[in-house]
N, C-alpha and C positions, 0 to 999 in steps of 0.2 A: 439581461440575464447572462451570467457567466456559464460557459459550457466547458467542463473539465473532462479530460481523457486521461485515465490512469492505466499504467502498463501492467498492473496486477491487481488482484481483488482486495488485498489488505491495504494497498496504497490508495485504492478508491475510497474505502471507509475512512482512512486517515485524512484524506483531503476533504471528504464530505463533512466530517465532524469539525474540521477547521473552519469551513464556511458556516456551519451551523452555530459554532461558538461565537461567531461574529454577529449572529442574529439573523442570518439568512435562512429563508425557507429552502431546504435542501432535499433533493431526491437523489438516489443512486440506483442505477440500472446495471445489471450484470449482463454485458453484451448489448448490442444495438437493438432497441425495441422494434418490434414490427408494428408499432402504433404510436400515436401522439403522446405527449407528456400527460400523466394521469391527473396532475393537480397543479395549481399555480406554484411557481418556484422562482426563487432568485438565483439559485445555482443548481445545475443538474450535472451529475457526475456519471460518466460511462466507464464501467470497469471492464477492461479487456485483459486478456491473458497473453500479452505480446512481448514480455520482457526477454524471453529466450527462444521464441519461434524464429523461423527463417526471416531474414530482413524484409524480403518482398511481402511476406504475409503481414508482418508488423506494420509496414507502411500502408498497405491496402486497407487493413482493418481500422487503423487509426484515422486515415483520411475519410473513410466511410462514416466513422463515428462523428468526426468533425462536421461533415456535411449534414448529418441528421440533426446535430445540435443547432447548426445555423438555420436549418429549415424549421426548427421548433422554437426559434426566437433568440438564440445565443448571439450576443453582439461582441463578445470577447471570448477567446479560447485560452484554456490553461492546460498545458501538458504536464502531468504529474509523473515523476519518476522517483526512485528511492533516494533518501537522503544520504545513502552511501554510493550513489551513482552507479548502481549495479548494472553492468553491461559487459559485453564481450568486445574484443578489439574491433570487430567489424560493425558493431551496433548493439542494441537497436536505438539508443537514444539519439544519436546524430542523424541517421536516415529519417526517423520519424519527425524529428524537429525540422529537418530540411523540408519535408513534405508539407507539414503544417504551416511553416513560414510561407511557402509558395502559395498554398491555398488561401491563407488569410491576408497575403500581401504585406507581411511584416517587413520592415526595413532593417531594424536591429532587434535581435531576440535575446532576452536575458537568460542566462544559465545560472540558477541559484539553488544548489542542493542544500544549503544550510537550513537546519530546523532546530533551533536552540532548545525547545522543550524536550527534544529527543537526544540532546547533547551531540548534535551534528553541527559542526561549525566550519567555516572556511576562512583561512587567514593567509594572505599573500599567495592566493591561488591554490593552497594546499588544504585538503579536506581532512578534518579531524573527527574521530569517534571518541568522545570523551577526551581524555588526555593523550590519546594515541593518534599518530598519523594513520590514515586509512590503510596504508600498505603494511602497517605493523599491528593492526587490529585483527580480531578473529575473522574479519571479512576476507582476509587473504586465503582462508581455507574454504570459502563458499563452494559448494559442490558444482554449481552451474556457472557462476560469475565470480571467480576468484579475483579480488581486487588487490593488485600488487604494485600499483602506483598511487600516489597521493595527489598529484597535480591534476586538477580538473581539466585544464587546457590540454595536458598531455594525454589524458584519457579520451577527450573528445576529438582531438586532432585526427586520429586514424579513421574516424567515423564520418567525416564531412570534408568537403573541399572548400567550405566557406572560411573567410578570415575569422580569427578568434582573437579577441582583445581581453586583457585582464584589467578590471577596475578594482583596485585594492582598497583595503579598509580606510586608509587615509583619505582617499578620494570619496568614498561613500560618506564619511563623516564630515565632509564639507557641506552636506545637506542635499536635499532632493533637487533644488534648482541648479546647483553647480554640477551635480551628477547628470542631470538632464543635458546640460551643455556639453559634457564630455561624450554622452551618448550621441548627440547630434553630430559630433565631429568624426564619428566612426564611419567607415565605408558602408555602402548599401550591401544588403544580404550578408551581414556579419553577425557574429555572436559576441555577447559581452558576458564573460565569466566574472561574477561579482562577489566580492568578499562580504561576509556578514557573520558576526559572532553573537549578536543579541537581537531582540525583537525590534529595538529602535533602528538598528541598521536595516532591517527588512522593511520597516515603514518608509525609510528614505528611498529604498529601491522601488517599492510599490507606488509611491507618489511620482517617481520619475518615469514610470512606465504605465501609469493609469490609463492613458489614452491609446496605448498600443493594442493592436488586435490579437497579439499572442504573447503570453508569458509562459515560462517553463521553470519548474523547480519542484521542491518537496512541499510538504504541508506548511512549513514555516512561512514561505512567501505567500501561499494561499490565504493564510490567516491575516497577514498584513494587507493583502489585496482586499479582503472583505472589510477590514477596518477602514481603509481609505475610501472604499465605495460608500461606506456610511458617512464619512466626512463629506463626500461629494453630494450625497443626497440631502444631508443636513437634517434628516429625520431618520428615526430607527426603522429598520426593517421590521416587518410584522413578526417574524420569527415563529416559534412554536410555543403554544401556551403550556404544553405538557410534554413529557418525554414519551414518545410513542412506544418505546421498547422497555418500559418498566418490567422488571423481572420478578416473577413470583418465586420466592425461595423454596416453596414447597414442591416445585416441579423438578423432576429428575434431570440432571445435567450430565453429559458425557463429554470427555475431552478426546480430541484426535490430534496427534502431533506428528508432523513430518519434517519440520525444520531441524537442521543440524547445527544451528547457531549455538554459540556458547550460552546465551541467555536462555534459550529454550531447553538446553540440556540441564541447566540449573533448575529451571521450573519443573522439569520432570523429576529430578532428584528430590525436590521439596515435596512433590506429590507423594512419592514413595515414603519419605520420612513421616508424612502426616497420615499415612495409613490408607491411601487410596489404592484400590486394586489396579494393577497395571499389566498389560500384555504387550510384549515386544514382537512386532511383525518384522520378519527378516526377509530380505530379498535373496532368493535362492535360484540357481540356474534351473531353467525349465519350469519354474513355478508359474502358475496361472493366477491372475488377480482374483478370479472368481473363487478359486479354492482358498486363497489366503483370506479373503473376506468372509467366506463361509465359516472357516475356523475361528476367526475373530468374533463373529456374531454368535457362534455356538458358545464361546467363552462368555460373551456378554450375557447370554441367557442364564448363565449360572451365577451371575452377580446380582447383588442388591443395588439397583440404580441409585438409591439414596446415598450410597457410599461414594458416588462421583467417580466411576471407573475411567481409566485412561487406556487408549489404544495408541501405540506410538511406533514409528519406524526410525526415529532419530538415532544417529550414531556419532560418536566423537570422531575427530579428523582422521586418525590412523585407521580405524575400522572402516570408515567411509571410503577412504582411498582403496582399501583392499577389495571392497565390494565393487567399486567402480572399475577397478582393473580386471576383476573377474567377469563382470556382466556388461560393462560399458556404462558410461555416464548417463546417456540418454535412456538406455534400456532400463537401468535400475530406477531412475526417476519416474519413468512412465509406469513401470510395474507397481511401484508403491503409491503413486498418486491415484492411479486407477483403483487400487485396492481400497484406499481411504474413501474414495467417492462411493464405492459399493457398500462399504461399512456404514457410511452416513445414510445412504438410502435404506439400508436394513434397519437402522436405528429409528428412522421416521416411521417405517412400517410397523415397528414395535411400540409406537406411541410416544417416542421421545420427541419433545418439542424444543429443547434447549441444548445446543451443541456448541462447544468451544473448540476452535481450530487454531493450531499454531503452525505458521508457515504460509508464505504467499502462494507458492505453487500448490500446496495442499488445500488451501482455502479455495483456490480456483477450481480444483478438481471436485471438491465437495459441493460448491455452489452449482457447478455444471451438472453434477450427478443428480442433484435435487431439483434441477430445472427451475431455479430461482430466477425470476424476471427482474424484480426491483425490490427496494426496501426503503423504509423510513429510518432515519438515524436517531438513535436514542442516547442514553447516558453513557459516559465513558467509564470503563473499568480501569483504565490507565490512560495517560496522555496519548492520544492518537489511536486508541483501541475502543471504539464504541460498540455497545450492544446495538444490533439492528433487528427490526421487526419486518419480516418479509411481507410483500403484498400478495394478495390472492385469497382464495377461500379457506386455505389451511395455513394460517400464519405460523411461522417458526421464529424462534428467538435465537440468533446466532451471534457469536463473538469471533471475529476473524482477526487473528493477531499476527502481525509481521514477526518473523523469527526473533529479531533482536529487541522487540518492544516489551514493556512491562517489567515490574520487579520480580524477584525470585518467587513470590507467593501468588502471582497472578493466576496461573492455571488452577491451583488448588482452591483459591478463593472463589474463582468463577464457577467451578462445578459444584462447590460446596454451598453456594448461595450466601457466602459471607461478605461479598463485595457488591451486593446488588444495588447499593446506592451510588457508588462510584463518584465521579465528578460531574456536576451538572454541565452539560454541553451548552 
């Protein structure tokens, strides 16, 4: 069994659907369960909210999740971070990877953020978002983890004392056997930052590291790892016979958006163009999340849920900077995330069972507010954005979307029931 640890909730569903797409029986848990695994699984993903918490907290939570996975049968660990390597100068990717490498006894740990289906690629050590270098992409304006360098090694170096080597695309394309020889030549307790621009490159990497106790990367490498595991087993995984999160288009859906990414802002604009009612929640000094949520729910009560309403706090970069300067970065984020969690709880109390969430931090706040323990992975509404059906006596259907994921119509289609088929995972 592969045990994966994701540093945010949308990243967890992204990597879970990558494993499921390979045919693996996959479960995702939000936080470390206080019980054993619910059902047989080939891959189990633990979703944590550790991307921007203090370093010590991120390390302790991640290692606790790894131990739980090992105790429940995981023979290989996978640390999932964002394909744009979202992190601050002090971490948390490096410190968490250090701790997991120590726990698992990894000699050389791969660092592979490439995820070609999401148009995230690495060439000569530099990470690209589509045609743009990471440092020139909209990620440079991220409110919590502004990415202003493109070299993955340069981003990682301040976060770890371990040696870092680059294995470039030419070396990757020599094939997995040659790549493995290069890995064997690296010093103990080191990192290998590895180029990849397509799925074949990632297969070379997965084959070179298939016997290692720890891999790290985005969903792209996870998908390749699942495929190589199938090769090793020589028989297909049992997979899932049906999509557990099939969506009933007659059910009301509501969208909650907290991401300030360029793509989410486009998706919000499309919702407005297509006539979905929308309420903008603003962070004000001395505002209480309980009051902001109460106002939003009062507005919801006046809407026809069949119209697919949207509650959002997203802002373009200039307005976001103004709010952060006025309230503080952490204070503004905490206020709005808590508000969105309370809104989600109020929606469920009103009988809403289908909620679409945009933004990793917002998704984490919503899942925690709803006390969601675990979920089955269903159909994808967009690459890396699956519908999930929560476990428990009152199942909910959720779509947790990373801020940059999906096309411009994703939010409108999801709440409107127009994209219920999606792509079969």
